[in-house]
C-alpha positions in Angstrom: 1.4 -9.7 -6.0 3.1 -6.5 -7.0 5.2 -4.9 -4.3 3.1 -2.4 -2.4 4.3 1.1 -1.7 3.2 0.9 2.0 2.7 -2.3 3.9 2.7 -3.9 7.4 4.8 -7.0 8.0 3.2 -9.2 10.7 5.5 -11.9 12.1 3.3 -14.8 13.2 6.3 -16.5 14.8 6.5 -13.5 17.2 2.9 -13.9 18.2 3.5 -17.6 18.9 6.5 -16.7 21.0 4.4 -14.1 23.0 1.8 -16.7 23.7 4.4 -19.1 25.0 5.8 -16.4 27.2 2.4 -15.4 28.6 1.5 -19.1 29.2 4.7 -19.5 31.1 3.6 -16.9 33.7 -0.1 -17.8 33.7 -1.7 -20.0 36.3 -1.8 -23.4 34.5 -5.3 -24.0 35.7 -6.6 -20.8 34.0 -8.0 -20.9 30.4 -6.5 -18.4 28.0 -8.6 -15.9 26.0 -6.9 -13.8 23.3 -8.4 -10.4 22.5 -8.6 -9.8 18.8 -10.8 -6.8 18.6 -10.0 -3.9 16.3 -8.7 -6.2 13.6 -6.4 -7.9 16.2 -5.1 -4.5 17.2 -4.3 -3.8 13.6 -2.5 -7.0 12.9 -5.4 -8.8 11.0 -8.1 -10.6 12.8 -8.4 -13.8 10.8 -4.7 -14.6 10.3 -3.9 -13.8 13.9 -6.9 -15.8 15.3 -5.8 -18.8 13.4 -2.2 -18.5 14.7 -3.5 -18.1 18.2 -5.6 -21.2 18.0 -2.8 -23.2 16.5 -0.8 -22.2 19.6 -3.4 -23.4 22.2 -5.6 -20.4 22.8 -9.0 -21.5 24.1 -11.2 -18.5 23.4 -11.3 -15.2 21.6 -12.5 -11.8 22.7 -14.0 -9.2 20.3 -15.6 -5.7 20.7 -18.8 -6.3 18.8 -21.1 -8.7 16.9 -19.6 -7.8 13.5 -16.2 -8.9 14.6 -17.6 -12.2 15.9 -19.5 -12.9 12.7 -16.4 -12.1 10.7 -14.5 -14.8 12.6 -17.3 -17.4 12.2 -17.7 -16.7 8.5 -14.0 -17.6 8.1 -14.6 -21.0 9.6 -13.2 -20.4 13.1 -15.3 -22.1 15.8 -13.5 -21.4 19.1 -15.6 -19.7 21.8 -16.0 -16.0 21.1 -17.0 -13.4 23.7 -18.4 -10.1 22.7 -17.3 -7.4 25.2 -19.6 -4.7 24.0 -23.4 -4.2 23.7 -25.5 -6.2 21.2 -29.1 -5.1 20.7 -31.7 -7.9 21.4 -32.8 -7.4 17.8 -29.7 -9.3 16.8 -30.5 -12.3 19.0 -30.9 -14.6 16.0 -27.4 -13.7 14.8 -25.9 -14.5 18.3 -27.6 -17.9 18.1 -26.8 -18.6 14.5 -23.1 -17.8 14.9 -22.8 -19.2 18.4 -21.5 -16.0 19.9 -21.3 -15.4 23.7 -22.7 -12.0 24.7 -21.7 -9.8 27.6 -24.6 -8.4 29.6 -24.6 -5.5 32.1 -28.0 -5.2 33.6 -31.2 -7.2 34.4 -33.3 -5.1 32.0 -31.2 -5.7 28.9 -30.7 -9.4 29.9 -34.5 -9.8 30.0 -35.0 -8.3 26.6 -32.2 -10.6 25.2 -33.9 -13.7 26.7 -37.3 -12.7 25.3 -35.8 -12.2 21.9 -34.0 -15.6 22.0 -37.3 -17.3 23.0 -38.6 -16.8 19.4 -35.8 -19.0 18.1 -36.0 -21.7 20.8 -32.3 -21.7 21.6 -30.4 -20.2 24.6 -27.8 -17.4 24.2 -24.6 -17.9 26.2 -23.8 -14.8 28.4 -21.1 -13.4 30.7 -22.0 -10.7 33.2 -19.7 -7.7 33.3 -19.1 -6.2 36.8 -17.9 -2.6 37.1 -15.6 -2.6 40.1 -14.1 0.8 39.3 -13.5 1.2 35.6 -16.6 3.3 35.2 -17.5 2.0 31.7 -19.7 -1.0 31.3 -20.9 -3.3 34.0 -23.3 -4.0 36.8 -22.3 -2.1 40.0 -21.8 -4.4 43.0 -23.3 -3.3 46.2 -20.1 -1.9 47.7 -20.0 0.7 44.9 -23.7 1.1 44.5 -24.5 2.1 48.1 -23.2 5.2 49.6 -22.6 5.9 53.3 -26.1 7.4 53.5 -27.6 4.0 52.4 -26.9 2.1 55.5 -29.6 -0.5 56.1 -30.6 -0.5 52.4 -30.7 -3.9 50.8 -28.0 -4.6 48.2 -29.9 -5.4 45.0 -26.8 -6.4 42.9 -26.9 -10.0 44.1 -30.6 -10.2 43.4 -30.0 -8.7 39.9 -27.5 -11.5 39.1 -30.0 -14.1 40.5 -32.7 -12.7 38.2 -30.3 -12.9 35.2 -29.4 -16.5 36.1 -33.1 -17.5 36.1 -33.9 -16.2 32.6 -34.9 -19.3 30.6 -33.2 -18.4 27.3 -29.9 -17.3 28.7 -27.1 -19.6 29.7 -25.0 -17.8 32.4 -21.5 -19.1 31.5 -19.2 -16.5 33.1 -18.7 -13.3 35.1 -15.9 -10.8 34.8 -14.4 -7.4 35.6 -11.8 -5.2 34.0 -8.9 -3.3 35.7 -8.3 0.4 35.3 -4.8 0.6 36.7 -3.2 -2.9 36.5 -0.5 -1.4 34.3 0.6 1.1 37.0 3.6 0.6 39.3 1.2 1.5 42.2 -1.5 -1.2 41.9 -3.4 -0.2 45.0 -6.5 0.7 43.0 -6.3 -2.5 40.9 -6.0 -4.6 44.1 -9.0 -2.8 45.5 -11.0 -3.6 42.4 -10.0 -7.3 42.7 -11.1 -7.3 46.3 -14.5 -5.8 45.4 -14.9 -8.5 42.6 -13.9 -11.4 44.9 -16.2 -10.1 47.6 -19.0 -9.9 45.1 -18.3 -13.5 43.9 -18.4 -14.7 47.5 -21.8 -13.0 48.1 -23.1 -14.7 45.0 -21.9 -18.1 46.2 -23.5 -17.4 49.6 -26.7 -16.9 47.7 -26.3 -20.2 45.9 -24.9 -18.9 42.7 -21.7 -20.6 41.4 -20.9 -19.1 37.9 -18.7 -21.5 35.9 -16.1 -19.1 34.6 -14.7 -16.1 36.5 -12.1 -13.8 34.9 -10.4 -10.5 35.6 -6.8 -10.4 34.4 -5.8 -8.4 31.4 -2.3 -8.3 29.9 -0.8 -6.2 32.8 -2.5 -8.4 35.5 -1.3 -11.6 33.8 2.3 -10.3 34.1 2.1 -8.4 37.5 -0.9 -9.7 39.4 -0.9 -13.6 39.3 -3.4 -13.7 42.1 -6.0 -12.4 39.6 -5.8 -15.2 37.1 -8.9 -17.1 38.3 -10.6 -19.4 35.8 -9.5 -17.5 32.7 -7.2 -14.7 31.7 -7.6 -12.2 28.8 -4.5 -11.1 27.0 -4.6 -8.2 24.5 -1.7 -5.9 23.8 0.9 -8.4 25.1 0.0 -10.9 22.4 1.3 -8.5 19.8 4.6 -8.0 21.6 4.0 -4.7 23.3 3.9 -4.0 27.0 0.8 -2.4 28.5 2.9 0.5 29.9 6.4 1.6 30.9 5.5 0.7 34.5 5.0 -3.0 33.9 7.9 -5.2 35.1 9.5 -6.2 31.8 11.9 -8.6 33.5 9.1 -11.0 34.1 8.3 -11.7 30.5 10.1 -11.1 27.2 7.9 -10.1 24.3 8.6 -9.7 20.6 6.8 -7.0 18.6 4.9 -8.7 15.8 4.5 -5.8 13.4 6.7 -3.6 11.3 5.3 -0.7 9.2 7.2 0.1 6.0 6.9 2.3 2.9 9.0 3.4 -0.1 10.6 6.6 -1.4 8.7 7.6 -4.5 10.4 11.0 -5.2 13.7 12.6 -4.5 14.6 16.3 -5.2 17.5 18.6 -4.2 16.3 21.9 -2.7 18.0 25.1 -1.6 18.0 26.7 1.8 14.8 28.5 2.6 12.6 25.9 0.7 9.2 25.5 2.2 7.6 22.0 2.7 4.0 20.9 2.7 0.7 22.3 3.7 0.8 25.6 5.6 4.5 26.0 4.8 5.2 25.3 8.4 8.7 23.9 7.7 11.6 25.7 5.9 14.9 24.1 5.1 17.9 25.7 6.9 20.4 24.6 4.2 20.5 23.0 0.8 19.4 19.4 1.2 17.5 16.5 -0.4 13.9 15.9 0.3 12.4 12.4 -0.1 8.7 11.9 -0.5 7.4 8.6 0.9 4.2 6.8 0.1 2.5 6.9 3.5 0.2 9.5 5.2 -2.4 9.9 7.8 -5.0 7.9 5.8 -2.6 4.9 6.2 -2.3 5.5 10.0 0.8 7.7 10.2 -0.3 10.1 12.8 -0.3 13.8 11.7 1.0 14.8 15.1 4.4 13.4 14.0 4.7 16.3 11.5 8.1 17.9 11.9 8.5 15.8 15.1 8.9 12.2 14.1 11.6 10.3 12.2 11.7 7.3 9.9 14.5 5.0 9.0 16.2 5.2 5.6 19.3 3.0 4.8 19.5 2.2 8.5 19.7 5.9 9.5 17.3 8.4 11.0 15.5 10.7 8.5 13.4 13.5 10.2 9.9 14.1 9.0 9.7 17.6 7.6 6.5 19.6 7.2 3.0 18.4 7.7 2.1 14.8 7.0 -0.4 14.6 4.2 -3.2 12.2 3.6 -1.1 9.9 1.4 2.4 11.3 1.5 5.1 12.3 3.9 8.4 14.2 3.3 11.7 13.4 4.9 15.0 15.3 5.0 17.6 12.7 3.6 20.4 15.2 2.9 22.7 13.4 5.2 22.1 10.0 3.7 24.3 9.8 0.6 23.3 6.3 -0.6 19.5 6.9 -0.8 17.8 6.0 -4.1 14.3 5.8 -5.5 12.0 3.1 -4.2 14.3 2.7 -1.1 12.6 0.8 1.7 11.7 3.1 4.6 10.8 1.9 8.1 8.1 3.7 10.0 8.5 1.4 13.0 10.6 -1.7 13.3 14.2 -2.5 12.5 16.5 -1.6 9.7 20.1 -2.6 9.9 21.3 -1.8 13.4 18.7 0.9 13.9 15.1 0.7 15.1 12.1 2.8 15.9 9.6 1.3 18.4 5.9 1.8 18.6 6.5 3.1 22.1 8.8 5.8 20.8 6.1 7.0 18.4 3.5 6.9 21.1 5.7 9.0 23.4 6.4 11.5 20.7 2.7 12.2 20.1 1.7 11.7 23.8 -0.5 8.7 23.3 -0.3 4.9 23.9 1.1 2.1 21.8 -2.4 0.6 21.5 -3.5 3.6 19.5 -0.5 3.6 17.2 -1.0 0.0 16.0 -4.8 -0.2 16.0 -5.2 2.9 13.8 -3.2 1.5 10.9 -5.8 1.6 8.2 -7.4 -1.3 6.3 -5.9 0.0 3.0 -2.4 -0.9 4.2 -1.8 -4.5 3.1 -0.7 -7.0 5.8 2.1 -9.3 4.8 2.4 -12.4 7.0 5.8 -13.9 7.9 5.6 -17.5 8.9 9.1 -18.8 8.5 
């Protein structure tokens, strides 16, 4: 293959290392689910899924049915849980591709069961419980009932009972998701876990023992071992990034799996007062050399880095100058004497003794590392390092 002008290098060895580290701190009785939604957080869903399974992962988590089907069509047969909504009209695909569906209410569960009945085969499901995230999930009684509802019967247990009795659904699991497990103050997360455990206890008291319970995301795997239950769900940590700055990094040593790189495709000497890029928002203060590199916001280099961010050239920092374009970005390389055409440029990763982290980029544009890596576009080729 010809050398690309922009590419992402994905170190599969780093992913294997991260799995070993996560396993080391996970309750050995807990199964391990790896979250590979959003193209494995930008790293490449198929290649990453294969590496994960080779390193002992027991299940995969995806956002939607399309991601699940993509995995199956590539010959991967591990259990796959869909976190998001799937319309009952796709019941046949859930059955055909042996995908496990999350359900959030009795009404949608009934429709899914009715749809499955036409094909004579059960659909495996996990119930999502909203313990305080406020997104998807069945509300347990402690959150559903207000102080004005004293004496009102809690219908949430009855709702789960109704779902469990649906003929064409196989209730395999139940789970919740933490909103603040990545915070230093985990009071809210602990309260969520207490609500979840109380709900599970009430289900057991009603005679419902659901086989697989899970709650722990990456942050909880690291900082809340009491939440590991029957299964854990690791996402961002698999890719070598910490969920936040507030997670205790002394517990687990992660290796970032991705580096994003490009090349210089044009060099020109310009005078002082020379204007750069759309809107002419940047003007050189002195004579310098401008390097144009073959990456832009359509590749996933966030436009908010315009005249704020930096890239690495010859192991040195080169500031981004002017507005980032769709396909191109300009750097001031006047202080880097050895720069030449087609020089490798690092967007994030290491070059010589210098490095730019995904967390640095996220901090510069006031976002999170999740967004930086998951928005690297499909048109950027992924090159996998295995040795």
